[in-house]
All heavy atoms as a GROMACS GRO file, in nm:
protein
  647
    1MET      N    1  10.797  10.068  10.746
    1MET     CA    2  10.796   9.923  10.740
    1MET      C    3  10.726   9.864  10.862
    1MET      O    4  10.666   9.758  10.853
    1MET     CB    5  10.942   9.875  10.733
    1MET     CG    6  10.958   9.737  10.684
    1MET     SD    7  10.909   9.724  10.514
    1MET     CE    8  10.938   9.554  10.486
    2ALA      N    9  10.734   9.934  10.975
    2ALA     CA   10  10.666   9.885  11.095
    2ALA      C   11  10.515   9.882  11.072
    2ALA      O   12  10.446   9.791  11.121
    2ALA     CB   13  10.700   9.972  11.214
    3ARG      N   14  10.464   9.978  10.998
    3ARG     CA   15  10.319   9.980  10.970
    3ARG      C   16  10.277   9.858  10.889
    3ARG      O   17  10.166   9.808  10.908
    3ARG     CB   18  10.282  10.106  10.893
    3ARG     CG   19  10.283  10.229  10.977
    3ARG     CD   20  10.236  10.346  10.897
    3ARG     NE   21  10.250  10.468  10.973
    3ARG     CZ   22  10.222  10.587  10.925
    3ARG    NH1   23  10.180  10.600  10.801
    3ARG    NH2   24  10.238  10.694  11.000
    4MET      N   25  10.363   9.811  10.800
    4MET     CA   26  10.327   9.695  10.719
    4MET      C   27  10.314   9.570  10.806
    4MET      O   28  10.230   9.485  10.779
    4MET     CB   29  10.430   9.672  10.608
    4MET     CG   30  10.425   9.776  10.499
    4MET     SD   31  10.260   9.810  10.436
    4MET     CE   32  10.210   9.654  10.374
    5PHE      N   33  10.396   9.560  10.911
    5PHE     CA   34  10.381   9.446  11.001
    5PHE      C   35  10.250   9.456  11.078
    5PHE      O   36  10.185   9.356  11.104
    5PHE     CB   37  10.501   9.438  11.096
    5PHE     CG   38  10.611   9.351  11.043
    5PHE    CD1   39  10.690   9.392  10.938
    5PHE    CD2   40  10.635   9.227  11.097
    5PHE    CE1   41  10.789   9.313  10.889
    5PHE    CE2   42  10.736   9.146  11.049
    5PHE     CZ   43  10.813   9.189  10.943
    6ARG      N   44  10.208   9.577  11.113
    6ARG     CA   45  10.078   9.593  11.179
    6ARG      C   46   9.964   9.563  11.081
    6ARG      O   47   9.861   9.505  11.121
    6ARG     CB   48  10.066   9.733  11.238
    6ARG     CG   49  10.161   9.754  11.353
    6ARG     CD   50  10.135   9.879  11.430
    6ARG     NE   51  10.163  10.002  11.357
    6ARG     CZ   52  10.276  10.072  11.370
    6ARG    NH1   53  10.369  10.032  11.452
    6ARG    NH2   54  10.292  10.183  11.301
    7VAL      N   55   9.983   9.596  10.953
    7VAL     CA   56   9.883   9.561  10.851
    7VAL      C   57   9.875   9.409  10.835
    7VAL      O   58   9.766   9.352  10.826
    7VAL     CB   59   9.915   9.630  10.717
    7VAL    CG1   60   9.831   9.575  10.604
    7VAL    CG2   61   9.896   9.780  10.729
    8LEU      N   62   9.991   9.342  10.833
    8LEU     CA   63   9.991   9.196  10.827
    8LEU      C   64   9.921   9.137  10.949
    8LEU      O   65   9.849   9.038  10.938
    8LEU     CB   66  10.135   9.144  10.820
    8LEU     CG   67  10.205   9.158  10.686
    8LEU    CD1   68  10.353   9.125  10.701
    8LEU    CD2   69  10.142   9.069  10.582
    9GLY      N   70   9.940   9.200  11.065
    9GLY     CA   71   9.869   9.156  11.185
    9GLY      C   72   9.719   9.170  11.171
    9GLY      O   73   9.643   9.083  11.213
   10PHE      N   74   9.675   9.280  11.110
   10PHE     CA   75   9.531   9.300  11.088
   10PHE      C   76   9.474   9.191  10.997
   10PHE      O   77   9.368   9.133  11.026
   10PHE     CB   78   9.505   9.438  11.028
   10PHE     CG   79   9.365   9.457  10.981
   10PHE    CD1   80   9.263   9.480  11.072
   10PHE    CD2   81   9.333   9.450  10.846
   10PHE    CE1   82   9.132   9.497  11.028
   10PHE    CE2   83   9.204   9.467  10.802
   10PHE     CZ   84   9.103   9.491  10.894
   11PHE      N   85   9.545   9.162  10.887
   11PHE     CA   86   9.492   9.063  10.793
   11PHE      C   87   9.496   8.922  10.851
   11PHE      O   88   9.405   8.842  10.827
   11PHE     CB   89   9.566   9.070  10.660
   11PHE     CG   90   9.519   9.185  10.574
   11PHE    CD1   91   9.604   9.288  10.542
   11PHE    CD2   92   9.390   9.189  10.526
   11PHE    CE1   93   9.562   9.394  10.465
   11PHE    CE2   94   9.346   9.294  10.448
   11PHE     CZ   95   9.432   9.398  10.417
   12THR      N   96   9.600   8.889  10.927
   12THR     CA   97   9.602   8.757  10.989
   12THR      C   98   9.494   8.746  11.096
   12THR      O   99   9.439   8.638  11.116
   12THR     CB  100   9.740   8.723  11.047
   12THR    OG1  101   9.780   8.827  11.137
   12THR    CG2  102   9.843   8.705  10.938
   13LEU      N  103   9.464   8.857  11.163
   13LEU     CA  104   9.353   8.856  11.259
   13LEU      C  105   9.221   8.831  11.188
   13LEU      O  106   9.138   8.750  11.234
   13LEU     CB  107   9.347   8.987  11.336
   13LEU     CG  108   9.231   9.001  11.434
   13LEU    CD1  109   9.244   8.900  11.547
   13LEU    CD2  110   9.224   9.143  11.488
   14ALA      N  111   9.200   8.896  11.073
   14ALA     CA  112   9.076   8.876  10.998
   14ALA      C  113   9.064   8.731  10.952
   14ALA      O  114   8.956   8.670  10.962
   14ALA     CB  115   9.072   8.970  10.878
   15ILE      N  116   9.173   8.673  10.903
   15ILE     CA  117   9.171   8.533  10.859
   15ILE      C  118   9.146   8.441  10.977
   15ILE      O  119   9.070   8.344  10.968
   15ILE     CB  120   9.301   8.498  10.785
   15ILE    CG1  121   9.309   8.575  10.654
   15ILE    CG2  122   9.310   8.348  10.758
   15ILE    CD1  123   9.444   8.568  10.586
   16GLY      N  124   9.209   8.471  11.091
   16GLY     CA  125   9.188   8.390  11.210
   16GLY      C  126   9.045   8.394  11.258
   16GLY      O  127   8.989   8.293  11.300
   17LEU      N  128   8.984   8.511  11.254
   17LEU     CA  129   8.843   8.522  11.296
   17LEU      C  130   8.750   8.447  11.201
   17LEU      O  131   8.655   8.382  11.246
   17LEU     CB  132   8.802   8.670  11.305
   17LEU     CG  133   8.862   8.748  11.421
   17LEU    CD1  134   8.827   8.895  11.408
   17LEU    CD2  135   8.814   8.692  11.553
   18MET      N  136   8.778   8.452  11.071
   18MET     CA  137   8.697   8.377  10.976
   18MET      C  138   8.714   8.226  10.996
   18MET      O  139   8.617   8.150  10.986
   18MET     CB  140   8.731   8.417  10.832
   18MET     CG  141   8.681   8.553  10.794
   18MET     SD  142   8.703   8.592  10.620
   18MET     CE  143   8.877   8.624  10.616
   19ALA      N  144   8.837   8.183  11.025
   19ALA     CA  145   8.860   8.042  11.051
   19ALA      C  146   8.789   7.999  11.179
   19ALA      O  147   8.731   7.889  11.185
   19ALA     CB  148   9.011   8.014  11.061
   20PHE      N  149   8.792   8.084  11.280
   20PHE     CA  150   8.723   8.053  11.404
   20PHE      C  151   8.572   8.044  11.382
   20PHE      O  152   8.507   7.954  11.436
   20PHE     CB  153   8.755   8.160  11.509
   20PHE     CG  154   8.711   8.125  11.647
   20PHE    CD1  155   8.776   8.026  11.718
   20PHE    CD2  156   8.605   8.190  11.706
   20PHE    CE1  157   8.736   7.992  11.846
   20PHE    CE2  158   8.564   8.158  11.834
   20PHE     CZ  159   8.629   8.058  11.904
   21ALA      N  160   8.517   8.134  11.300
   21ALA     CA  161   8.374   8.130  11.270
   21ALA      C  162   8.339   8.005  11.189
   21ALA      O  163   8.228   7.953  11.200
   21ALA     CB  164   8.332   8.255  11.193
   22GLY      N  165   8.435   7.956  11.110
   22GLY     CA  166   8.412   7.835  11.030
   22GLY      C  167   8.444   7.708  11.105
   22GLY      O  168   8.448   7.601  11.045
   23ASN      N  169   8.470   7.718  11.236
   23ASN     CA  170   8.495   7.603  11.322
   23ASN      C  171   8.627   7.532  11.288
   23ASN      O  172   8.639   7.411  11.306
   23ASN     CB  173   8.378   7.505  11.320
   23ASN     CG  174   8.358   7.439  11.454
   23ASN    OD1  175   8.417   7.481  11.553
   23ASN    ND2  176   8.275   7.336  11.457
   24LEU      N  177   8.724   7.607  11.236
   24LEU     CA  178   8.858   7.554  11.209
   24LEU      C  179   8.950   7.604  11.320
   24LEU      O  180   9.028   7.697  11.303
   24LEU     CB  181   8.908   7.602  11.073
   24LEU     CG  182   8.823   7.561  10.953
   24LEU    CD1  183   8.867   7.634  10.828
   24LEU    CD2  184   8.830   7.411  10.932
   25ILE      N  185   8.942   7.541  11.435
   25ILE     CA  186   9.006   7.591  11.556
   25ILE      C  187   9.159   7.593  11.544
   25ILE      O  188   9.223   7.691  11.581
   25ILE     CB  189   8.963   7.507  11.678
   25ILE    CG1  190   8.809   7.506  11.692
   25ILE    CG2  191   9.028   7.559  11.806
   25ILE    CD1  192   8.747   7.642  11.706
   26GLU      N  193   9.219   7.486  11.491
   26GLU     CA  194   9.365   7.482  11.479
   26GLU      C  195   9.416   7.592  11.388
   26GLU      O  196   9.515   7.659  11.419
   26GLU     CB  197   9.412   7.346  11.428
   26GLU     CG  198   9.385   7.231  11.524
   26GLU     CD  199   9.248   7.171  11.505
   26GLU    OE1  200   9.175   7.214  11.413
   26GLU    OE2  201   9.213   7.082  11.584
   27MET      N  202   9.350   7.612  11.276
   27MET     CA  203   9.390   7.718  11.183
   27MET      C  204   9.373   7.855  11.247
   27MET      O  205   9.459   7.942  11.232
   27MET     CB  206   9.307   7.709  11.055
   27MET     CG  207   9.339   7.814  10.952
   27MET     SD  208   9.234   7.792  10.808
   27MET     CE  209   9.256   7.949  10.728
   28ALA      N  210   9.263   7.874  11.320
   28ALA     CA  211   9.239   8.002  11.386
   28ALA      C  212   9.348   8.031  11.488
   28ALA      O  213   9.399   8.144  11.495
   28ALA     CB  214   9.102   8.002  11.452
   29LEU      N  215   9.386   7.932  11.567
   29LEU     CA  216   9.491   7.953  11.667
   29LEU      C  217   9.625   7.985  11.601
   29LEU      O  218   9.700   8.070  11.651
   29LEU     CB  219   9.503   7.830  11.756
   29LEU     CG  220   9.385   7.805  11.850
   29LEU    CD1  221   9.405   7.675  11.926
   29LEU    CD2  222   9.364   7.921  11.943
   30LEU      N  223   9.656   7.920  11.491
   30LEU     CA  224   9.779   7.949  11.418
   30LEU      C  225   9.780   8.094  11.370
   30LEU      O  226   9.881   8.164  11.384
   30LEU     CB  227   9.793   7.853  11.300
   30LEU     CG  228   9.914   7.872  11.211
   30LEU    CD1  229  10.041   7.839  11.289
   30LEU    CD2  230   9.903   7.786  11.088
   31PHE      N  231   9.669   8.141  11.317
   31PHE     CA  232   9.664   8.278  11.267
   31PHE      C  233   9.659   8.380  11.381
   31PHE      O  234   9.713   8.490  11.367
   31PHE     CB  235   9.547   8.297  11.171
   31PHE     CG  236   9.582   8.258  11.030
   31PHE    CD1  237   9.566   8.128  10.987
   31PHE    CD2  238   9.635   8.351  10.942
   31PHE    CE1  239   9.600   8.091  10.859
   31PHE    CE2  240   9.670   8.315  10.814
   31PHE     CZ  241   9.652   8.185  10.772
   32PHE      N  242   9.601   8.346  11.494
   32PHE     CA  243   9.604   8.436  11.610
   32PHE      C  244   9.747   8.450  11.662
   32PHE      O  245   9.789   8.558  11.702
   32PHE     CB  246   9.511   8.387  11.720
   32PHE     CG  247   9.365   8.398  11.686
   32PHE    CD1  248   9.274   8.310  11.741
   32PHE    CD2  249   9.317   8.495  11.600
   32PHE    CE1  250   9.139   8.318  11.711
   32PHE    CE2  251   9.183   8.505  11.568
   32PHE     CZ  252   9.093   8.416  11.625
   33LEU      N  253   9.823   8.340  11.660
   33LEU     CA  254   9.962   8.346  11.701
   33LEU      C  255  10.044   8.434  11.606
   33LEU      O  256  10.125   8.517  11.650
   33LEU     CB  257  10.021   8.204  11.705
   33LEU     CG  258  10.165   8.193  11.749
   33LEU    CD1  259  10.179   8.230  11.897
   33LEU    CD2  260  10.216   8.053  11.724
   34GLN      N  261  10.020   8.420  11.476
   34GLN     CA  262  10.087   8.505  11.379
   34GLN      C  263  10.049   8.651  11.399
   34GLN      O  264  10.134   8.740  11.386
   34GLN     CB  265  10.050   8.462  11.237
   34GLN     CG  266  10.110   8.331  11.196
   34GLN     CD  267  10.070   8.293  11.055
   34GLN    OE1  268  10.056   8.379  10.970
   34GLN    NE2  269  10.052   8.164  11.032
   35THR      N  270   9.923   8.676  11.432
   35THR     CA  271   9.879   8.813  11.458
   35THR      C  272   9.956   8.873  11.574
   35THR      O  273  10.004   8.987  11.566
   35THR     CB  274   9.728   8.816  11.490
   35THR    OG1  275   9.656   8.765  11.377
   35THR    CG2  276   9.681   8.955  11.523
   36ALA      N  277   9.973   8.798  11.681
   36ALA     CA  278  10.045   8.848  11.798
   36ALA      C  279  10.189   8.883  11.761
   36ALA      O  280  10.241   8.988  11.800
   36ALA     CB  281  10.041   8.744  11.909
   37PHE      N  282  10.256   8.797  11.685
   37PHE     CA  283  10.394   8.824  11.646
   37PHE      C  284  10.404   8.945  11.554
   37PHE      O  285  10.491   9.029  11.573
   37PHE     CB  286  10.456   8.701  11.579
   37PHE     CG  287  10.501   8.598  11.676
   37PHE    CD1  288  10.448   8.471  11.672
   37PHE    CD2  289  10.596   8.627  11.774
   37PHE    CE1  290  10.488   8.374  11.762
   37PHE    CE2  291  10.637   8.531  11.864
   37PHE     CZ  292  10.583   8.404  11.858
   38PHE      N  293  10.316   8.954  11.455
   38PHE     CA  294  10.322   9.068  11.363
   38PHE      C  295  10.296   9.200  11.435
   38PHE      O  296  10.367   9.298  11.411
   38PHE     CB  297  10.222   9.051  11.249
   38PHE     CG  298  10.269   8.956  11.141
   38PHE    CD1  299  10.182   8.866  11.085
   38PHE    CD2  300  10.399   8.959  11.095
   38PHE    CE1  301  10.222   8.778  10.987
   38PHE    CE2  302  10.442   8.873  10.996
   38PHE     CZ  303  10.353   8.782  10.942
   39VAL      N  304  10.198   9.204  11.522
   39VAL     CA  305  10.168   9.329  11.594
   39VAL      C  306  10.283   9.363  11.689
   39VAL      O  307  10.325   9.478  11.699
   39VAL     CB  308  10.034   9.318  11.667
   39VAL    CG1  309  10.011   9.438  11.758
   39VAL    CG2  310   9.920   9.308  11.565
   40LEU      N  311  10.337   9.262  11.758
   40LEU     CA  312  10.450   9.285  11.848
   40LEU      C  313  10.569   9.341  11.771
   40LEU      O  314  10.630   9.442  11.811
   40LEU     CB  315  10.489   9.156  11.918
   40LEU     CG  316  10.615   9.163  12.004
   40LEU    CD1  317  10.586   9.243  12.131
   40LEU    CD2  318  10.663   9.025  12.036
   41PHE      N  319  10.605   9.278  11.659
   41PHE     CA  320  10.717   9.327  11.579
   41PHE      C  321  10.689   9.464  11.520
   41PHE      O  322  10.780   9.542  11.497
   41PHE     CB  323  10.751   9.228  11.468
   41PHE     CG  324  10.818   9.102  11.516
   41PHE    CD1  325  10.802   8.984  11.446
   41PHE    CD2  326  10.896   9.101  11.630
   41PHE    CE1  327  10.864   8.868  11.489
   41PHE    CE2  328  10.958   8.986  11.674
   41PHE     CZ  329  10.942   8.868  11.604
   42GLY      N  330  10.562   9.494  11.494
   42GLY     CA  331  10.527   9.624  11.439
   42GLY      C  332  10.551   9.739  11.534
   42GLY      O  333  10.569   9.853  11.491
   43TYR      N  334  10.552   9.712  11.663
   43TYR     CA  335  10.572   9.818  11.762
   43TYR      C  336  10.713   9.819  11.821
   43TYR      O  337  10.741   9.898  11.912
   43TYR     CB  338  10.470   9.805  11.874
   43TYR     CG  339  10.333   9.854  11.832
   43TYR    CD1  340  10.230   9.765  11.809
   43TYR    CD2  341  10.310   9.989  11.816
   43TYR    CE1  342  10.106   9.808  11.770
   43TYR    CE2  343  10.185  10.035  11.776
   43TYR     CZ  344  10.083   9.943  11.753
   43TYR     OH  345   9.961   9.988  11.714
   44LEU      N  346  10.805   9.736  11.774
   44LEU     CA  347  10.939   9.729  11.832
   44LEU      C  348  11.038   9.828  11.773
   44LEU      O  349  11.151   9.836  11.819
   44LEU     CB  350  10.994   9.586  11.821
   44LEU     CG  351  10.932   9.487  11.918
   44LEU    CD1  352  10.993   9.349  11.899
   44LEU    CD2  353  10.953   9.532  12.062
   45LYS      N  354  11.001   9.901  11.669
   45LYS     CA  355  11.086  10.006  11.610
   45LYS      C  356  11.221   9.953  11.562
   45LYS      O  357  11.326  10.007  11.595
   45LYS     CB  358  11.109  10.120  11.710
   45LYS     CG  359  10.984  10.181  11.766
   45LYS     CD  360  10.916  10.269  11.665
   45LYS     CE  361  10.800  10.339  11.735
   45LYS     NZ  362  10.709  10.397  11.645
   46PHE      N  363  11.219   9.843  11.487
   46PHE     CA  364  11.342   9.791  11.427
   46PHE      C  365  11.381   9.877  11.308
   46PHE      O  366  11.303   9.958  11.260
   46PHE     CB  367  11.322   9.646  11.380
   46PHE     CG  368  11.310   9.546  11.490
   46PHE    CD1  369  11.210   9.451  11.488
   46PHE    CD2  370  11.398   9.546  11.595
   46PHE    CE1  371  11.199   9.357  11.587
   46PHE    CE2  372  11.388   9.452  11.697
   46PHE     CZ  373  11.288   9.358  11.694
   47THR      N  374  11.501   9.854  11.256
   47THR     CA  375  11.540   9.921  11.133
   47THR      C  376  11.470   9.853  11.015
   47THR      O  377  11.419   9.741  11.027
   47THR     CB  378  11.693   9.913  11.112
   47THR    OG1  379  11.731   9.777  11.097
   47THR    CG2  380  11.767   9.978  11.228
   48GLU      N  381  11.472   9.922  10.902
   48GLU     CA  382  11.404   9.866  10.786
   48GLU      C  383  11.470   9.736  10.741
   48GLU      O  384  11.402   9.642  10.700
   48GLU     CB  385  11.405   9.967  10.672
   48GLU     CG  386  11.313   9.929  10.560
   48GLU     CD  387  11.279  10.045  10.469
   48GLU    OE1  388  11.290  10.160  10.511
   48GLU    OE2  389  11.242  10.018  10.354
   49ARG      N  390  11.600   9.730  10.751
   49ARG     CA  391  11.672   9.606  10.714
   49ARG      C  392  11.629   9.490  10.803
   49ARG      O  393  11.609   9.378  10.755
   49ARG     CB  394  11.822   9.630  10.725
   49ARG     CG  395  11.905   9.508  10.694
   49ARG     CD  396  12.054   9.539  10.709
   49ARG     NE  397  12.133   9.419  10.706
   49ARG     CZ  398  12.182   9.367  10.596
   49ARG    NH1  399  12.158   9.423  10.479
   49ARG    NH2  400  12.254   9.257  10.603
   50THR      N  401  11.612   9.516  10.931
   50THR     CA  402  11.570   9.411  11.024
   50THR      C  403  11.430   9.363  10.990
   50THR      O  404  11.403   9.242  10.994
   50THR     CB  405  11.576   9.462  11.168
   50THR    OG1  406  11.706   9.511  11.195
   50THR    CG2  407  11.543   9.352  11.266
   51TYR      N  408  11.340   9.455  10.956
   51TYR     CA  409  11.205   9.415  10.918
   51TYR      C  410  11.206   9.329  10.793
   51TYR      O  411  11.132   9.231  10.784
   51TYR     CB  412  11.116   9.537  10.897
   51TYR     CG  413  11.062   9.596  11.024
   51TYR    CD1  414  11.091   9.726  11.061
   51TYR    CD2  415  10.981   9.520  11.108
   51TYR    CE1  416  11.041   9.780  11.177
   51TYR    CE2  417  10.931   9.572  11.225
   51TYR     CZ  418  10.961   9.702  11.259
   51TYR     OH  419  10.912   9.755  11.375
   52ILE      N  420  11.288   9.364  10.698
   52ILE     CA  421  11.295   9.285  10.574
   52ILE      C  422  11.350   9.145  10.603
   52ILE      O  423  11.299   9.045  10.553
   52ILE     CB  424  11.378   9.359  10.468
   52ILE    CG1  425  11.300   9.481  10.420
   52ILE    CG2  426  11.414   9.269  10.351
   52ILE    CD1  427  11.377   9.574  10.330
   53LEU      N  428  11.454   9.137  10.687
   53LEU     CA  429  11.510   9.006  10.722
   53LEU      C  430  11.409   8.923  10.801
   53LEU      O  431  11.398   8.801  10.780
   53LEU     CB  432  11.638   9.024  10.802
   53LEU     CG  433  11.758   9.078  10.723
   53LEU    CD1  434  11.875   9.107  10.816
   53LEU    CD2  435  11.799   8.981  10.614
   54LEU      N  436  11.333   8.986  10.891
   54LEU     CA  437  11.228   8.914  10.964
   54LEU      C  438  11.123   8.860  10.868
   54LEU      O  439  11.076   8.747  10.882
   54LEU     CB  440  11.162   9.006  11.066
   54LEU     CG  441  11.234   9.029  11.196
   54LEU    CD1  442  11.166   9.140  11.276
   54LEU    CD2  443  11.236   8.902  11.278
   55PHE      N  444  11.085   8.941  10.769
   55PHE     CA  445  10.983   8.896  10.674
   55PHE      C  446  11.034   8.782  10.588
   55PHE      O  447  10.962   8.685  10.564
   55PHE     CB  448  10.937   9.012  10.587
   55PHE     CG  449  10.824   8.975  10.496
   55PHE    CD1  450  10.698   8.951  10.548
   55PHE    CD2  451  10.842   8.962  10.360
   55PHE    CE1  452  10.592   8.915  10.466
   55PHE    CE2  453  10.738   8.926  10.277
   55PHE     CZ  454  10.613   8.903  10.330
   56TRP      N  455  11.160   8.790  10.543
   56TRP     CA  456  11.219   8.679  10.465
   56TRP      C  457  11.224   8.552  10.548
   56TRP      O  458  11.194   8.443  10.498
   56TRP     CB  459  11.358   8.716  10.415
   56TRP     CG  460  11.354   8.785  10.283
   56TRP    CD1  461  11.359   8.918  10.261
   56TRP    CD2  462  11.341   8.723  10.155
   56TRP    NE1  463  11.350   8.943  10.126
   56TRP    CE2  464  11.341   8.825  10.059
   56TRP    CE3  465  11.332   8.590  10.113
   56TRP    CZ2  466  11.329   8.799   9.923
   56TRP    CZ3  467  11.320   8.565   9.977
   56TRP    CH2  468  11.319   8.668   9.885
   57GLY      N  469  11.263   8.564  10.674
   57GLY     CA  470  11.265   8.447  10.761
   57GLY      C  471  11.126   8.388  10.779
   57GLY      O  472  11.108   8.265  10.776
   58TYR      N  473  11.027   8.474  10.796
   58TYR     CA  474  10.889   8.429  10.808
   58TYR      C  475  10.844   8.355  10.682
   58TYR      O  476  10.782   8.248  10.690
   58TYR     CB  477  10.797   8.547  10.836
   58TYR     CG  478  10.651   8.515  10.820
   58TYR    CD1  479  10.584   8.441  10.917
   58TYR    CD2  480  10.580   8.555  10.708
   58TYR    CE1  481  10.450   8.410  10.903
   58TYR    CE2  482  10.448   8.524  10.692
   58TYR     CZ  483  10.383   8.451  10.789
   58TYR     OH  484  10.251   8.420  10.774
   59MET      N  485  10.876   8.410  10.567
   59MET     CA  486  10.834   8.347  10.441
   59MET      C  487  10.901   8.211  10.421
   59MET      O  488  10.838   8.116  10.375
   59MET     CB  489  10.864   8.439  10.322
   59MET     CG  490  10.782   8.567  10.322
   59MET     SD  491  10.605   8.540  10.333
   59MET     CE  492  10.572   8.474  10.173
   60ILE      N  493  11.029   8.200  10.456
   60ILE     CA  494  11.099   8.072  10.442
   60ILE      C  495  11.036   7.967  10.533
   60ILE      O  496  11.009   7.854  10.490
   60ILE     CB  497  11.249   8.090  10.470
   60ILE    CG1  498  11.314   8.168  10.356
   60ILE    CG2  499  11.318   7.956  10.491
   60ILE    CD1  500  11.455   8.213  10.383
   61VAL      N  501  11.010   8.003  10.658
   61VAL     CA  502  10.949   7.908  10.751
   61VAL      C  503  10.808   7.871  10.705
   61VAL      O  504  10.769   7.753  10.707
   61VAL     CB  505  10.948   7.967  10.894
   61VAL    CG1  506  10.861   7.883  10.987
   61VAL    CG2  507  11.089   7.978  10.947
   62ALA      N  508  10.730   7.971  10.661
   62ALA     CA  509  10.591   7.945  10.619
   62ALA      C  510  10.586   7.854  10.496
   62ALA      O  511  10.509   7.757  10.493
   62ALA     CB  512  10.520   8.076  10.591
   63PHE      N  513  10.668   7.882  10.395
   63PHE     CA  514  10.664   7.801  10.274
   63PHE      C  515  10.722   7.662  10.297
   63PHE      O  516  10.674   7.565  10.240
   63PHE     CB  517  10.736   7.871  10.158
   63PHE     CG  518  10.656   7.982  10.097
   63PHE    CD1  519  10.712   8.105  10.077
   63PHE    CD2  520  10.524   7.964  10.061
   63PHE    CE1  521  10.638   8.209  10.022
   63PHE    CE2  522  10.448   8.066  10.006
   63PHE     CZ  523  10.507   8.188   9.986
   64THR      N  524  10.823   7.652  10.382
   64THR     CA  525  10.877   7.520  10.414
   64THR      C  526  10.773   7.437  10.489
   64THR      O  527  10.752   7.319  10.457
   64THR     CB  528  11.006   7.533  10.498
   64THR    OG1  529  11.100   7.612  10.426
   64THR    CG2  530  11.064   7.397  10.529
   65GLY      N  531  10.706   7.498  10.587
   65GLY     CA  532  10.602   7.427  10.661
   65GLY      C  533  10.485   7.388  10.573
   65GLY      O  534  10.434   7.276  10.582
   66PHE      N  535  10.443   7.477  10.486
   66PHE     CA  536  10.332   7.447  10.396
   66PHE      C  537  10.369   7.333  10.300
   66PHE      O  538  10.290   7.242  10.276
   66PHE     CB  539  10.294   7.572  10.317
   66PHE     CG  540  10.182   7.550  10.219
   66PHE    CD1  541  10.051   7.541  10.262
   66PHE    CD2  542  10.209   7.535  10.084
   66PHE    CE1  543   9.947   7.520  10.172
   66PHE    CE2  544  10.107   7.514   9.994
   66PHE     CZ  545   9.976   7.506  10.038
   67SER      N  546  10.490   7.339  10.245
   67SER     CA  547  10.534   7.234  10.152
   67SER      C  548  10.545   7.100  10.223
   67SER      O  549  10.504   6.997  10.168
   67SER     CB  550  10.669   7.272  10.090
   67SER     OG  551  10.657   7.390  10.015
   68TYR      N  552  10.601   7.100  10.343
   68TYR     CA  553  10.611   6.975  10.419
   68TYR      C  554  10.472   6.917  10.444
   68TYR      O  555  10.450   6.798  10.425
   68TYR     CB  556  10.683   6.999  10.552
   68TYR     CG  557  10.672   6.882  10.646
   68TYR    CD1  558  10.754   6.771  10.630
   68TYR    CD2  559  10.578   6.880  10.749
   68TYR    CE1  560  10.744   6.662  10.714
   68TYR    CE2  561  10.567   6.771  10.833
   68TYR     CZ  562  10.650   6.663  10.816
   68TYR     OH  563  10.638   6.556  10.898
   69TRP      N  564  10.380   7.002  10.488
   69TRP     CA  565  10.245   6.954  10.521
   69TRP      C  566  10.175   6.897  10.398
   69TRP      O  567  10.114   6.790  10.404
   69TRP     CB  568  10.163   7.066  10.582
   69TRP     CG  569  10.032   7.017  10.634
   69TRP    CD1  570   9.911   7.022  10.572
   69TRP    CD2  571  10.010   6.952  10.759
   69TRP    NE1  572   9.815   6.964  10.650
   69TRP    CE2  573   9.873   6.920  10.766
   69TRP    CE3  574  10.092   6.919  10.866
   69TRP    CZ2  575   9.819   6.856  10.876
   69TRP    CZ3  576  10.037   6.856  10.975
   69TRP    CH2  577   9.901   6.825  10.979
   70THR      N  578  10.181   6.968  10.286
   70THR     CA  579  10.110   6.921  10.167
   70THR      C  580  10.173   6.796  10.106
   70THR      O  581  10.102   6.714  10.048
   70THR     CB  582  10.103   7.031  10.060
   70THR    OG1  583  10.235   7.075  10.027
   70THR    CG2  584  10.020   7.147  10.107
   71ILE      N  585  10.304   6.779  10.119
   71ILE     CA  586  10.368   6.663  10.058
   71ILE      C  587  10.361   6.541  10.148
   71ILE      O  588  10.327   6.432  10.105
   71ILE     CB  589  10.515   6.696  10.023
   71ILE    CG1  590  10.520   6.800   9.912
   71ILE    CG2  591  10.591   6.571   9.982
   71ILE    CD1  592  10.656   6.858   9.885
   72PHE      N  593  10.394   6.557  10.278
   72PHE     CA  594  10.411   6.441  10.364
   72PHE      C  595  10.292   6.413  10.456
   72PHE      O  596  10.279   6.301  10.504
   72PHE     CB  597  10.537   6.457  10.448
   72PHE     CG  598  10.662   6.462  10.368
   72PHE    CD1  599  10.736   6.579  10.359
   72PHE    CD2  600  10.707   6.351  10.297
   72PHE    CE1  601  10.852   6.584  10.284
   72PHE    CE2  602  10.822   6.355  10.222
   72PHE     CZ  603  10.895   6.472  10.214
   73GLN      N  604  10.208   6.509  10.484
   73GLN     CA  605  10.101   6.488  10.580
   73GLN      C  606   9.963   6.469  10.516
   73GLN      O  607   9.880   6.398  10.570
   73GLN     CB  608  10.093   6.605  10.679
   73GLN     CG  609  10.217   6.620  10.764
   73GLN     CD  610  10.238   6.502  10.858
   73GLN    OE1  611  10.144   6.449  10.914
   73GLN    NE2  612  10.363   6.461  10.873
   74MET      N  613   9.938   6.533  10.404
   74MET     CA  614   9.804   6.528  10.346
   74MET      C  615   9.775   6.397  10.272
   74MET      O  616   9.662   6.355  10.264
   74MET     CB  617   9.781   6.645  10.250
   74MET     CG  618   9.764   6.776  10.322
   74MET     SD  619   9.733   6.913  10.213
   74MET     CE  620   9.571   6.874  10.151
   75GLY      N  621   9.875   6.336  10.217
   75GLY     CA  622   9.852   6.212  10.144
   75GLY      C  623   9.811   6.240  10.001
   75GLY      O  624   9.778   6.352   9.963
   76MET      N  625   9.812   6.135   9.923
   76MET     CA  626   9.778   6.149   9.782
   76MET      C  627   9.627   6.148   9.762
   76MET      O  628   9.558   6.068   9.826
   76MET     CB  629   9.841   6.034   9.702
   76MET     CG  630   9.992   6.031   9.712
   76MET     SD  631  10.066   6.182   9.647
   76MET     CE  632  10.080   6.137   9.479
   77PRO      N  633   9.578   6.234   9.675
   77PRO     CA  634   9.432   6.231   9.649
   77PRO      C  635   9.393   6.106   9.570
   77PRO      O  636   9.472   6.053   9.492
   77PRO     CB  637   9.408   6.357   9.566
   77PRO     CG  638   9.540   6.387   9.504
   77PRO     CD  639   9.645   6.336   9.600
   78LEU      N  640   9.271   6.061   9.595
   78LEU     CA  641   9.225   5.940   9.524
   78LEU      C  642   9.142   5.974   9.405
   78LEU      O  643   9.076   6.066   9.391
   78LEU     CB  644   9.143   5.854   9.620
   78LEU     CG  645   9.223   5.802   9.740
   78LEU    CD1  646   9.129   5.725   9.832
   78LEU    CD2  647   9.333   5.710   9.692
   0.00000   0.00000   0.00000
């Protein structure tokens, strides 16, 4: 399970680099931060249950933040 967190770190790094190349600085910084957390957690040798709980917590925070942003911050399309 620790390897999967390092894989998630690799993919978030790739997305962050593409965002940086596309001049989306805020998005790139967000994904670089996620990369740091995923790689750090990947090397901490937690139990499999802990990794699953960390991933569930990450998904809840990510989907809540995404839903909040799309509903309250983006505004209605014209």
